PyMOL Python script that loads the backbone (N, CA, C, O; Angstrom):
from pymol import cmd

cmd.read_pdbstr("""\
ATOM      1  N   MET A   1       0.874  -0.969   0.332  1.00  0.00           N
ATOM      2  CA  MET A   1       0.235  -0.052  -0.460  1.00  0.00           C
ATOM      3  C   MET A   1       0.770   1.407  -0.149  1.00  0.00           C
ATOM      4  O   MET A   1       1.371   1.452   0.924  1.00  0.00           O
ATOM      5  N   PRO A   2       0.724   2.164  -0.578  1.00  0.00           N
ATOM      6  CA  PRO A   2       1.209   3.430  -0.863  1.00  0.00           C
ATOM      7  C   PRO A   2       1.653   4.276   1.224  1.00  0.00           C
ATOM      8  O   PRO A   2       1.071   4.385   2.304  1.00  0.00           O
ATOM      9  N   THR A   3       2.472   4.489   0.849  1.00  0.00           N
ATOM     10  CA  THR A   3       2.743   5.037   2.294  1.00  0.00           C
ATOM     11  C   THR A   3       3.791   6.344   2.093  1.00  0.00           C
ATOM     12  O   THR A   3       4.922   6.319   2.580  1.00  0.00           O
ATOM     13  N   PRO A   4       3.355   7.323   1.431  1.00  0.00           N
ATOM     14  CA  PRO A   4       4.717   8.149   0.943  1.00  0.00           C
ATOM     15  C   PRO A   4       5.212   8.620   2.457  1.00  0.00           C
ATOM     16  O   PRO A   4       4.764   8.255   3.544  1.00  0.00           O
ATOM     17  N   GLY A   5       6.239   9.511   2.177  1.00  0.00           N
ATOM     18  CA  GLY A   5       6.833   9.498   3.265  1.00  0.00           C
ATOM     19  C   GLY A   5       8.559   9.352   3.316  1.00  0.00           C
ATOM     20  O   GLY A   5       9.138  10.399   3.605  1.00  0.00           O
ATOM     21  N   HIS A   6       9.124   8.563   3.149  1.00  0.00           N
ATOM     22  CA  HIS A   6      10.743   8.583   2.656  1.00  0.00           C
ATOM     23  C   HIS A   6      10.742   9.189   1.666  1.00  0.00           C
ATOM     24  O   HIS A   6      11.025  10.323   1.278  1.00  0.00           O
ATOM     25  N   THR A   7      10.396   8.317   1.304  1.00  0.00           N
ATOM     26  CA  THR A   7      10.555   8.863  -0.366  1.00  0.00           C
ATOM     27  C   THR A   7       9.156   9.125  -1.094  1.00  0.00           C
ATOM     28  O   THR A   7       8.440   8.281  -0.556  1.00  0.00           O
ATOM     29  N   ALA A   8       8.373   9.805  -1.999  1.00  0.00           N
ATOM     30  CA  ALA A   8       7.412   9.412  -3.002  1.00  0.00           C
ATOM     31  C   ALA A   8       6.083   8.229  -3.495  1.00  0.00           C
ATOM     32  O   ALA A   8       4.863   8.114  -3.612  1.00  0.00           O
ATOM     33  N   GLY A   9       6.895   7.786  -3.598  1.00  0.00           N
ATOM     34  CA  GLY A   9       6.755   5.925  -4.797  1.00  0.00           C
ATOM     35  C   GLY A   9       6.852   5.131  -3.040  1.00  0.00           C
ATOM     36  O   GLY A   9       7.129   3.955  -3.272  1.00  0.00           O
ATOM     37  N   HIS A  10       6.756   5.287  -1.753  1.00  0.00           N
ATOM     38  CA  HIS A  10       7.312   4.306  -0.942  1.00  0.00           C
ATOM     39  C   HIS A  10       5.791   3.606  -0.288  1.00  0.00           C
ATOM     40  O   HIS A  10       4.718   4.125   0.016  1.00  0.00           O
ATOM     41  N   GLN A  11       6.147   2.607  -0.259  1.00  0.00           N
ATOM     42  CA  GLN A  11       5.170   1.589  -0.380  1.00  0.00           C
ATOM     43  C   GLN A  11       5.140   0.687   1.192  1.00  0.00           C
ATOM     44  O   GLN A  11       6.028   0.919   2.011  1.00  0.00           O
ATOM     45  N   ALA A  12       4.285  -0.111   1.430  1.00  0.00           N
ATOM     46  CA  ALA A  12       4.225  -0.511   3.244  1.00  0.00           C
ATOM     47  C   ALA A  12       3.515  -1.994   2.652  1.00  0.00           C
ATOM     48  O   ALA A  12       2.869  -2.353   1.668  1.00  0.00           O
ATOM     49  N   ILE A  13       4.004  -2.525   3.759  1.00  0.00           N
ATOM     50  CA  ILE A  13       4.070  -4.834   3.255  1.00  0.00           C
ATOM     51  C   ILE A  13       2.534  -4.741   4.232  1.00  0.00           C
ATOM     52  O   ILE A  13       2.941  -4.609   5.386  1.00  0.00           O
ATOM     53  N   ALA A  14       1.328  -4.750   4.253  1.00  0.00           N
ATOM     54  CA  ALA A  14       0.938  -5.684   4.844  1.00  0.00           C
ATOM     55  C   ALA A  14       0.484  -7.145   5.052  1.00  0.00           C
ATOM     56  O   ALA A  14       0.247  -7.553   3.915  1.00  0.00           O
ATOM     57  N   VAL A  15       0.186  -8.378   6.150  1.00  0.00           N
ATOM     58  CA  VAL A  15       0.282  -9.312   6.444  1.00  0.00           C
ATOM     59  C   VAL A  15      -0.688  -9.938   7.327  1.00  0.00           C
ATOM     60  O   VAL A  15      -0.574  -9.455   8.454  1.00  0.00           O
ATOM     61  N   ARG A  16      -1.606 -10.829   7.259  1.00  0.00           N
ATOM     62  CA  ARG A  16      -2.164 -10.920   8.216  1.00  0.00           C
ATOM     63  C   ARG A  16      -2.003 -12.735   8.153  1.00  0.00           C
ATOM     64  O   ARG A  16      -1.642 -13.551   7.305  1.00  0.00           O
ATOM     65  N   SER A  17      -2.572 -12.786   9.779  1.00  0.00           N
ATOM     66  CA  SER A  17      -1.964 -14.100  10.176  1.00  0.00           C
ATOM     67  C   SER A  17      -2.951 -14.301  11.399  1.00  0.00           C
ATOM     68  O   SER A  17      -3.693 -13.439  11.872  1.00  0.00           O
ATOM     69  N   ASN A  18      -2.832 -15.393  11.745  1.00  0.00           N
ATOM     70  CA  ASN A  18      -4.163 -15.667  12.645  1.00  0.00           C
ATOM     71  C   ASN A  18      -3.513 -15.198  13.574  1.00  0.00           C
ATOM     72  O   ASN A  18      -4.395 -14.976  14.403  1.00  0.00           O
ATOM     73  N   ASP A  19      -2.478 -14.858  14.061  1.00  0.00           N
ATOM     74  CA  ASP A  19      -1.741 -13.825  15.239  1.00  0.00           C
ATOM     75  C   ASP A  19      -2.574 -12.193  15.281  1.00  0.00           C
ATOM     76  O   ASP A  19      -2.455 -11.400  16.215  1.00  0.00           O
ATOM     77  N   GLY A  20      -3.506 -11.937  13.891  1.00  0.00           N
ATOM     78  CA  GLY A  20      -3.392 -10.580  13.742  1.00  0.00           C
ATOM     79  C   GLY A  20      -2.169  -9.916  12.295  1.00  0.00           C
ATOM     80  O   GLY A  20      -1.069 -10.317  11.913  1.00  0.00           O
ATOM     81  N   THR A  21      -3.059  -8.777  11.856  1.00  0.00           N
ATOM     82  CA  THR A  21      -1.590  -8.078  10.827  1.00  0.00           C
ATOM     83  C   THR A  21      -0.437  -7.357  11.401  1.00  0.00           C
ATOM     84  O   THR A  21      -0.360  -6.696  12.437  1.00  0.00           O
ATOM     85  N   VAL A  22       0.443  -7.630  10.499  1.00  0.00           N
ATOM     86  CA  VAL A  22       1.840  -7.191  10.570  1.00  0.00           C
ATOM     87  C   VAL A  22       2.020  -6.325   9.385  1.00  0.00           C
ATOM     88  O   VAL A  22       1.680  -6.644   8.246  1.00  0.00           O
ATOM     89  N   VAL A  23       2.441  -5.483   9.641  1.00  0.00           N
ATOM     90  CA  VAL A  23       2.567  -4.355   8.371  1.00  0.00           C
ATOM     91  C   VAL A  23       3.892  -4.363   8.718  1.00  0.00           C
ATOM     92  O   VAL A  23       4.205  -4.513   9.899  1.00  0.00           O
ATOM     93  N   LEU A  24       5.242  -4.134   7.310  1.00  0.00           N
ATOM     94  CA  LEU A  24       6.031  -4.513   7.194  1.00  0.00           C
ATOM     95  C   LEU A  24       6.509  -3.161   6.578  1.00  0.00           C
ATOM     96  O   LEU A  24       7.135  -3.105   5.520  1.00  0.00           O
ATOM     97  N   ALA A  25       5.945  -1.409   7.793  1.00  0.00           N
ATOM     98  CA  ALA A  25       6.103   0.277   7.364  1.00  0.00           C
ATOM     99  C   ALA A  25       8.029   0.577   6.336  1.00  0.00           C
ATOM    100  O   ALA A  25       8.601   1.602   5.966  1.00  0.00           O
ATOM    101  N   GLY A  26       8.336  -0.687   6.261  1.00  0.00           N
ATOM    102  CA  GLY A  26      10.070   0.568   6.146  1.00  0.00           C
ATOM    103  C   GLY A  26      10.042   1.912   6.640  1.00  0.00           C
ATOM    104  O   GLY A  26      10.001   2.313   7.803  1.00  0.00           O
ATOM    105  N   GLN A  27      10.070   2.555   5.528  1.00  0.00           N
ATOM    106  CA  GLN A  27      10.708   3.860   6.426  1.00  0.00           C
ATOM    107  C   GLN A  27       9.183   5.208   6.043  1.00  0.00           C
ATOM    108  O   GLN A  27       9.393   6.416   5.933  1.00  0.00           O
ATOM    109  N   ALA A  28       7.866   4.589   5.921  1.00  0.00           N
ATOM    110  CA  ALA A  28       7.153   5.084   5.714  1.00  0.00           C
ATOM    111  C   ALA A  28       7.854   6.291   6.614  1.00  0.00           C
ATOM    112  O   ALA A  28       8.426   7.293   6.184  1.00  0.00           O
ATOM    113  N   ARG A  29       7.536   5.706   8.646  1.00  0.00           N
ATOM    114  CA  ARG A  29       8.505   6.560   9.553  1.00  0.00           C
ATOM    115  C   ARG A  29       9.683   6.343  10.059  1.00  0.00           C
ATOM    116  O   ARG A  29      10.322   5.291  10.086  1.00  0.00           O
ATOM    117  N   ASP A  30       9.958   7.408  10.474  1.00  0.00           N
ATOM    118  CA  ASP A  30      11.616   7.043  10.812  1.00  0.00           C
ATOM    119  C   ASP A  30      11.514   6.320  12.408  1.00  0.00           C
ATOM    120  O   ASP A  30      12.538   5.638  12.390  1.00  0.00           O
ATOM    121  N   THR A  31      10.985   6.122  13.527  1.00  0.00           N
ATOM    122  CA  THR A  31      10.519   5.365  14.779  1.00  0.00           C
ATOM    123  C   THR A  31       9.084   5.236  14.456  1.00  0.00           C
ATOM    124  O   THR A  31       8.294   5.615  13.592  1.00  0.00           O
ATOM    125  N   ALA A  32       9.101   4.514  15.566  1.00  0.00           N
ATOM    126  CA  ALA A  32       7.775   3.570  15.738  1.00  0.00           C
ATOM    127  C   ALA A  32       6.868   4.748  17.233  1.00  0.00           C
ATOM    128  O   ALA A  32       5.747   4.771  17.741  1.00  0.00           O
ATOM    129  N   PHE A  33       7.935   5.401  17.378  1.00  0.00           N
ATOM    130  CA  PHE A  33       7.396   6.553  18.164  1.00  0.00           C
ATOM    131  C   PHE A  33       7.162   7.597  17.519  1.00  0.00           C
ATOM    132  O   PHE A  33       6.407   8.278  18.213  1.00  0.00           O
ATOM    133  N   GLU A  34       7.544   8.452  15.927  1.00  0.00           N
ATOM    134  CA  GLU A  34       6.981   9.086  14.924  1.00  0.00           C
ATOM    135  C   GLU A  34       5.184   8.291  15.156  1.00  0.00           C
ATOM    136  O   GLU A  34       4.314   8.618  15.963  1.00  0.00           O
ATOM    137  N   TYR A  35       5.168   7.415  14.310  1.00  0.00           N
ATOM    138  CA  TYR A  35       3.952   6.277  14.091  1.00  0.00           C
ATOM    139  C   TYR A  35       3.062   6.484  15.153  1.00  0.00           C
ATOM    140  O   TYR A  35       1.863   6.299  14.943  1.00  0.00           O
ATOM    141  N   GLY A  36       3.476   6.859  16.333  1.00  0.00           N
ATOM    142  CA  GLY A  36       2.350   6.397  17.375  1.00  0.00           C
ATOM    143  C   GLY A  36       2.018   8.011  17.718  1.00  0.00           C
ATOM    144  O   GLY A  36       0.963   8.328  18.267  1.00  0.00           O
ATOM    145  N   SER A  37       3.312   9.253  17.231  1.00  0.00           N
ATOM    146  CA  SER A  37       2.329  10.220  17.274  1.00  0.00           C
ATOM    147  C   SER A  37       1.720  10.434  16.183  1.00  0.00           C
ATOM    148  O   SER A  37       1.676  11.664  16.163  1.00  0.00           O
ATOM    149  N   ASP A  38       0.993   9.908  14.841  1.00  0.00           N
ATOM    150  CA  ASP A  38       0.614  10.359  14.259  1.00  0.00           C
ATOM    151  C   ASP A  38      -0.777   9.695  14.515  1.00  0.00           C
ATOM    152  O   ASP A  38      -1.850  10.293  14.590  1.00  0.00           O
ATOM    153  N   GLN A  39      -0.561   8.322  14.640  1.00  0.00           N
ATOM    154  CA  GLN A  39      -2.050   7.468  14.987  1.00  0.00           C
ATOM    155  C   GLN A  39      -2.695   7.969  16.350  1.00  0.00           C
ATOM    156  O   GLN A  39      -3.919   7.859  16.419  1.00  0.00           O
ATOM    157  N   LEU A  40      -1.994   8.531  17.498  1.00  0.00           N
ATOM    158  CA  LEU A  40      -2.958   8.991  18.517  1.00  0.00           C
ATOM    159  C   LEU A  40      -3.814  10.373  18.094  1.00  0.00           C
ATOM    160  O   LEU A  40      -4.969  10.586  18.463  1.00  0.00           O
ATOM    161  N   ALA A  41      -2.923  11.377  17.143  1.00  0.00           N
ATOM    162  CA  ALA A  41      -3.558  12.741  16.510  1.00  0.00           C
ATOM    163  C   ALA A  41      -4.335  11.882  15.497  1.00  0.00           C
ATOM    164  O   ALA A  41      -5.492  12.050  15.883  1.00  0.00           O
ATOM    165  N   TRP A  42      -4.378  11.287  14.726  1.00  0.00           N
ATOM    166  CA  TRP A  42      -5.348  10.632  14.197  1.00  0.00           C
ATOM    167  C   TRP A  42      -6.741   9.889  14.545  1.00  0.00           C
ATOM    168  O   TRP A  42      -7.877   9.898  14.072  1.00  0.00           O
ATOM    169  N   ARG A  43      -6.168   9.332  15.466  1.00  0.00           N
ATOM    170  CA  ARG A  43      -7.547   8.491  16.686  1.00  0.00           C
ATOM    171  C   ARG A  43      -8.484   9.505  17.116  1.00  0.00           C
ATOM    172  O   ARG A  43      -9.696   9.455  16.907  1.00  0.00           O
ATOM    173  N   ALA A  44      -7.655  10.752  17.938  1.00  0.00           N
ATOM    174  CA  ALA A  44      -8.154  12.050  18.502  1.00  0.00           C
ATOM    175  C   ALA A  44      -9.570  12.536  17.476  1.00  0.00           C
ATOM    176  O   ALA A  44     -10.760  12.329  17.717  1.00  0.00           O
ATOM    177  N   ARG A  45      -8.827  13.385  16.037  1.00  0.00           N
ATOM    178  CA  ARG A  45     -10.010  13.410  15.252  1.00  0.00           C
ATOM    179  C   ARG A  45     -10.783  12.788  14.823  1.00  0.00           C
ATOM    180  O   ARG A  45     -11.970  12.999  14.574  1.00  0.00           O
ATOM    181  N   ARG A  46     -10.103  11.892  14.693  1.00  0.00           N
ATOM    182  CA  ARG A  46     -11.578  10.089  14.488  1.00  0.00           C
ATOM    183  C   ARG A  46     -12.474  10.382  16.038  1.00  0.00           C
ATOM    184  O   ARG A  46     -13.572  10.926  16.157  1.00  0.00           O
ATOM    185  N   GLU A  47     -12.030  10.101  16.580  1.00  0.00           N
ATOM    186  CA  GLU A  47     -13.350  10.160  17.817  1.00  0.00           C
ATOM    187  C   GLU A  47     -13.913  11.430  18.780  1.00  0.00           C
ATOM    188  O   GLU A  47     -14.459  11.753  19.835  1.00  0.00           O
ATOM    189  N   GLY A  48     -13.143  11.995  17.153  1.00  0.00           N
ATOM    190  CA  GLY A  48     -14.104  14.261  18.093  1.00  0.00           C
ATOM    191  C   GLY A  48     -13.199  14.971  18.846  1.00  0.00           C
ATOM    192  O   GLY A  48     -13.223  16.201  18.824  1.00  0.00           O
ATOM    193  N   ARG A  49     -12.339  14.309  19.564  1.00  0.00           N
ATOM    194  CA  ARG A  49     -11.363  14.751  20.451  1.00  0.00           C
ATOM    195  C   ARG A  49     -10.612  16.332  20.257  1.00  0.00           C
ATOM    196  O   ARG A  49     -10.549  17.391  20.880  1.00  0.00           O
ATOM    197  N   VAL A  50     -10.135  15.782  19.065  1.00  0.00           N
ATOM    198  CA  VAL A  50     -10.290  17.721  18.450  1.00  0.00           C
ATOM    199  C   VAL A  50     -10.658  18.082  17.334  1.00  0.00           C
ATOM    200  O   VAL A  50     -10.933  17.321  16.406  1.00  0.00           O
ATOM    201  N   ASN A  51     -10.698  19.222  17.315  1.00  0.00           N
ATOM    202  CA  ASN A  51     -11.590  19.660  16.350  1.00  0.00           C
ATOM    203  C   ASN A  51     -10.000  20.458  15.109  1.00  0.00           C
ATOM    204  O   ASN A  51      -9.856  20.490  13.887  1.00  0.00           O
ATOM    205  N   ASP A  52      -9.013  21.030  16.455  1.00  0.00           N
ATOM    206  CA  ASP A  52      -8.122  21.237  15.773  1.00  0.00           C
ATOM    207  C   ASP A  52      -6.867  21.103  14.325  1.00  0.00           C
ATOM    208  O   ASP A  52      -5.846  20.416  14.338  1.00  0.00           O
ATOM    209  N   GLU A  53      -7.452  22.141  12.987  1.00  0.00           N
ATOM    210  CA  GLU A  53      -6.556  21.904  12.556  1.00  0.00           C
ATOM    211  C   GLU A  53      -5.116  21.911  12.061  1.00  0.00           C
ATOM    212  O   GLU A  53      -4.546  21.706  10.989  1.00  0.00           O
ATOM    213  N   ALA A  54      -4.665  22.336  13.699  1.00  0.00           N
ATOM    214  CA  ALA A  54      -3.218  22.092  13.915  1.00  0.00           C
ATOM    215  C   ALA A  54      -2.567  20.944  13.698  1.00  0.00           C
ATOM    216  O   ALA A  54      -1.358  20.826  13.495  1.00  0.00           O
ATOM    217  N   ILE A  55      -3.380  20.090  13.743  1.00  0.00           N
ATOM    218  CA  ILE A  55      -2.757  18.638  14.727  1.00  0.00           C
ATOM    219  C   ILE A  55      -2.661  18.200  13.109  1.00  0.00           C
ATOM    220  O   ILE A  55      -3.470  18.261  12.183  1.00  0.00           O
ATOM    221  N   THR A  56      -1.737  17.884  13.186  1.00  0.00           N
ATOM    222  CA  THR A  56      -1.725  16.843  11.975  1.00  0.00           C
ATOM    223  C   THR A  56      -1.275  16.085  11.824  1.00  0.00           C
ATOM    224  O   THR A  56      -0.429  15.798  12.671  1.00  0.00           O
ATOM    225  N   TYR A  57      -1.467  15.104  10.592  1.00  0.00           N
ATOM    226  CA  TYR A  57      -1.174  13.232  10.746  1.00  0.00           C
ATOM    227  C   TYR A  57      -0.080  13.046   8.973  1.00  0.00           C
ATOM    228  O   TYR A  57       0.282  13.838   8.103  1.00  0.00           O
ATOM    229  N   LEU A  58       0.055  11.741   9.183  1.00  0.00           N
ATOM    230  CA  LEU A  58       0.808  11.526   7.385  1.00  0.00           C
ATOM    231  C   LEU A  58      -0.725  11.152   6.855  1.00  0.00           C
ATOM    232  O   LEU A  58      -1.153  10.181   7.480  1.00  0.00           O
ATOM    233  N   PRO A  59      -1.790  11.729   5.740  1.00  0.00           N
ATOM    234  CA  PRO A  59      -2.554  11.268   5.036  1.00  0.00           C
ATOM    235  C   PRO A  59      -3.150   9.412   5.607  1.00  0.00           C
ATOM    236  O   PRO A  59      -4.059   8.923   6.277  1.00  0.00           O
ATOM    237  N   TRP A  60      -1.797   8.884   4.717  1.00  0.00           N
ATOM    238  CA  TRP A  60      -1.985   7.270   4.730  1.00  0.00           C
ATOM    239  C   TRP A  60      -2.300   6.542   5.958  1.00  0.00           C
ATOM    240  O   TRP A  60      -2.399   5.329   5.779  1.00  0.00           O
ATOM    241  N   ILE A  61      -2.537   7.056   7.484  1.00  0.00           N
ATOM    242  CA  ILE A  61      -1.950   6.446   8.673  1.00  0.00           C
ATOM    243  C   ILE A  61      -3.598   5.828   9.240  1.00  0.00           C
ATOM    244  O   ILE A  61      -3.730   5.156  10.263  1.00  0.00           O
ATOM    245  N   GLY A  62      -4.790   6.248   8.289  1.00  0.00           N
ATOM    246  CA  GLY A  62      -6.364   5.663   8.657  1.00  0.00           C
ATOM    247  C   GLY A  62      -6.136   4.912   7.782  1.00  0.00           C
ATOM    248  O   GLY A  62      -7.002   4.197   8.288  1.00  0.00           O
ATOM    249  N   ARG A  63      -5.810   4.346   6.932  1.00  0.00           N
ATOM    250  CA  ARG A  63      -5.703   3.684   5.979  1.00  0.00           C
ATOM    251  C   ARG A  63      -4.484   1.953   6.775  1.00  0.00           C
ATOM    252  O   ARG A  63      -4.944   0.816   6.671  1.00  0.00           O
ATOM    253  N   LEU A  64      -3.750   2.082   7.125  1.00  0.00           N
ATOM    254  CA  LEU A  64      -3.307   1.300   8.445  1.00  0.00           C
ATOM    255  C   LEU A  64      -4.372   0.967   9.152  1.00  0.00           C
ATOM    256  O   LEU A  64      -5.000  -0.070   9.364  1.00  0.00           O
ATOM    257  N   GLN A  65      -4.421   1.789   9.387  1.00  0.00           N
ATOM    258  CA  GLN A  65      -5.373   1.460  11.432  1.00  0.00           C
ATOM    259  C   GLN A  65      -6.941   1.239  10.931  1.00  0.00           C
ATOM    260  O   GLN A  65      -7.873   1.342  11.729  1.00  0.00           O
ATOM    261  N   GLU A  66      -7.158   0.888   9.363  1.00  0.00           N
ATOM    262  CA  GLU A  66      -8.301   0.009   8.984  1.00  0.00           C
ATOM    263  C   GLU A  66      -8.084  -1.263   9.085  1.00  0.00           C
ATOM    264  O   GLU A  66      -8.853  -2.093   9.569  1.00  0.00           O
ATOM    265  N   LEU A  67      -7.129  -1.428   8.671  1.00  0.00           N
ATOM    266  CA  LEU A  67      -6.200  -2.749   9.007  1.00  0.00           C
ATOM    267  C   LEU A  67      -6.351  -3.654  10.641  1.00  0.00           C
ATOM    268  O   LEU A  67      -6.166  -4.794  11.066  1.00  0.00           O
ATOM    269  N   ASP A  68      -6.635  -2.806  10.969  1.00  0.00           N
ATOM    270  CA  ASP A  68      -6.674  -3.258  12.617  1.00  0.00           C
ATOM    271  C   ASP A  68      -5.139  -3.939  12.834  1.00  0.00           C
ATOM    272  O   ASP A  68      -5.194  -4.995  13.463  1.00  0.00           O
ATOM    273  N   PRO A  69      -4.106  -3.623  12.524  1.00  0.00           N
ATOM    274  CA  PRO A  69      -2.537  -4.436  12.767  1.00  0.00           C
ATOM    275  C   PRO A  69      -2.463  -3.978  14.286  1.00  0.00           C
ATOM    276  O   PRO A  69      -2.688  -3.027  15.034  1.00  0.00           O
ATOM    277  N   ARG A  70      -1.874  -5.637  14.235  1.00  0.00           N
ATOM    278  CA  ARG A  70      -1.589  -6.070  15.977  1.00  0.00           C
ATOM    279  C   ARG A  70      -0.049  -5.662  15.678  1.00  0.00           C
ATOM    280  O   ARG A  70       0.824  -6.067  16.446  1.00  0.00           O
ATOM    281  N   ARG A  71       0.168  -5.133  14.941  1.00  0.00           N
ATOM    282  CA  ARG A  71       2.044  -4.430  15.220  1.00  0.00           C
ATOM    283  C   ARG A  71       2.729  -4.100  13.829  1.00  0.00           C
ATOM    284  O   ARG A  71       2.439  -4.639  12.761  1.00  0.00           O
ATOM    285  N   ILE A  72       3.812  -2.994  14.055  1.00  0.00           N
ATOM    286  CA  ILE A  72       3.921  -2.481  12.811  1.00  0.00           C
ATOM    287  C   ILE A  72       5.675  -2.363  13.068  1.00  0.00           C
ATOM    288  O   ILE A  72       6.109  -1.902  14.124  1.00  0.00           O
ATOM    289  N   VAL A  73       6.388  -2.737  12.205  1.00  0.00           N
ATOM    290  CA  VAL A  73       7.782  -2.246  12.166  1.00  0.00           C
ATOM    291  C   VAL A  73       7.801  -1.368  11.243  1.00  0.00           C
ATOM    292  O   VAL A  73       6.900  -1.039  10.471  1.00  0.00           O
ATOM    293  N   PHE A  74       8.936  -0.964  11.346  1.00  0.00           N
ATOM    294  CA  PHE A  74       9.983   0.344  10.660  1.00  0.00           C
ATOM    295  C   PHE A  74      11.114  -0.509  10.120  1.00  0.00           C
ATOM    296  O   PHE A  74      11.162  -1.564  10.753  1.00  0.00           O
ATOM    297  N   ALA A  75      12.204  -0.419   9.013  1.00  0.00           N
ATOM    298  CA  ALA A  75      13.172  -0.388   8.804  1.00  0.00           C
ATOM    299  C   ALA A  75      14.327   0.013   9.633  1.00  0.00           C
ATOM    300  O   ALA A  75      15.428  -0.473   9.373  1.00  0.00           O
ATOM    301  N   HIS A  76      14.167   0.973  10.748  1.00  0.00           N
ATOM    302  CA  HIS A  76      15.051   1.639  11.318  1.00  0.00           C
ATOM    303  C   HIS A  76      14.923   1.581  12.698  1.00  0.00           C
ATOM    304  O   HIS A  76      15.934   1.848  13.347  1.00  0.00           O
ATOM    305  N   ASP A  77      14.147   1.362  13.151  1.00  0.00           N
ATOM    306  CA  ASP A  77      14.086   1.511  14.324  1.00  0.00           C
ATOM    307  C   ASP A  77      13.853  -0.465  15.356  1.00  0.00           C
ATOM    308  O   ASP A  77      13.375  -1.420  14.743  1.00  0.00           O
ATOM    309  N   TYR A  78      14.273  -0.571  16.725  1.00  0.00           N
ATOM    310  CA  TYR A  78      14.160  -1.659  16.817  1.00  0.00           C
ATOM    311  C   TYR A  78      12.544  -2.250  17.663  1.00  0.00           C
ATOM    312  O   TYR A  78      12.071  -3.349  17.949  1.00  0.00           O
ATOM    313  N   ALA A  79      11.961  -0.276  17.879  1.00  0.00           N
ATOM    314  CA  ALA A  79      11.107  -0.097  18.479  1.00  0.00           C
ATOM    315  C   ALA A  79       9.947  -0.993  17.302  1.00  0.00           C
ATOM    316  O   ALA A  79      10.203  -1.073  16.100  1.00  0.00           O
ATOM    317  N   VAL A  80       9.124  -1.392  17.717  1.00  0.00           N
ATOM    318  CA  VAL A  80       7.968  -1.980  17.045  1.00  0.00           C
ATOM    319  C   VAL A  80       6.228  -1.725  17.979  1.00  0.00           C
ATOM    320  O   VAL A  80       5.949  -2.043  19.136  1.00  0.00           O
ATOM    321  N   TRP A  81       5.428  -1.113  17.023  1.00  0.00           N
ATOM    322  CA  TRP A  81       4.317  -0.525  17.252  1.00  0.00           C
ATOM    323  C   TRP A  81       3.377  -0.717  17.680  1.00  0.00           C
ATOM    324  O   TRP A  81       2.739   0.179  17.127  1.00  0.00           O
ATOM    325  N   GLU A  82       2.317  -1.481  18.614  1.00  0.00           N
ATOM    326  CA  GLU A  82       1.459  -1.642  19.074  1.00  0.00           C
ATOM    327  C   GLU A  82       0.339  -1.534  19.493  1.00  0.00           C
ATOM    328  O   GLU A  82       0.404  -1.353  20.709  1.00  0.00           O
ATOM    329  N   PRO A  83      -0.633  -1.546  19.158  1.00  0.00           N
ATOM    330  CA  PRO A  83      -1.523  -0.989  19.747  1.00  0.00           C
ATOM    331  C   PRO A  83      -1.837  -0.796  21.232  1.00  0.00           C
ATOM    332  O   PRO A  83      -1.198  -1.720  21.736  1.00  0.00           O
ATOM    333  N   ASN A  84      -2.582   0.006  22.467  1.00  0.00           N
ATOM    334  CA  ASN A  84      -3.324  -0.234  23.139  1.00  0.00           C
ATOM    335  C   ASN A  84      -4.696  -0.615  23.671  1.00  0.00           C
ATOM    336  O   ASN A  84      -5.568   0.078  24.194  1.00  0.00           O
ATOM    337  N   ASP A  85      -4.647  -1.781  23.419  1.00  0.00           N
ATOM    338  CA  ASP A  85      -5.935  -2.447  23.514  1.00  0.00           C
ATOM    339  C   ASP A  85      -6.934  -1.913  24.793  1.00  0.00           C
ATOM    340  O   ASP A  85      -8.036  -2.423  24.994  1.00  0.00           O
ATOM    341  N   ALA A  86      -6.430  -0.913  25.545  1.00  0.00           N
ATOM    342  CA  ALA A  86      -6.679  -1.240  27.131  1.00  0.00           C
ATOM    343  C   ALA A  86      -7.655   0.335  27.251  1.00  0.00           C
ATOM    344  O   ALA A  86      -8.157   0.670  28.324  1.00  0.00           O
TER     345      ALA A  86
END
""", "prot")
cmd.dss("prot")
cmd.show_as("cartoon", "prot")
cmd.util.cbc("prot")
cmd.orient("prot")
């Protein structure tokens, strides 16, 4: 799926398994922390908790979140993003 960020043509791969979906995000974001920040902003706007247009995130974040990923891994980060199911 297209995840422009590092380069305009960047793509990520989603793999579905019995354990859930794993996204191989490559360099879509440099770190899991950066992705987590985008994901929180996307979630806050989606849930109507903020209406501030100054809160931005990459437009493809919603597409990844709609896959309900169990984890997202990045090319240059030992950390892995996992959802907070609490």
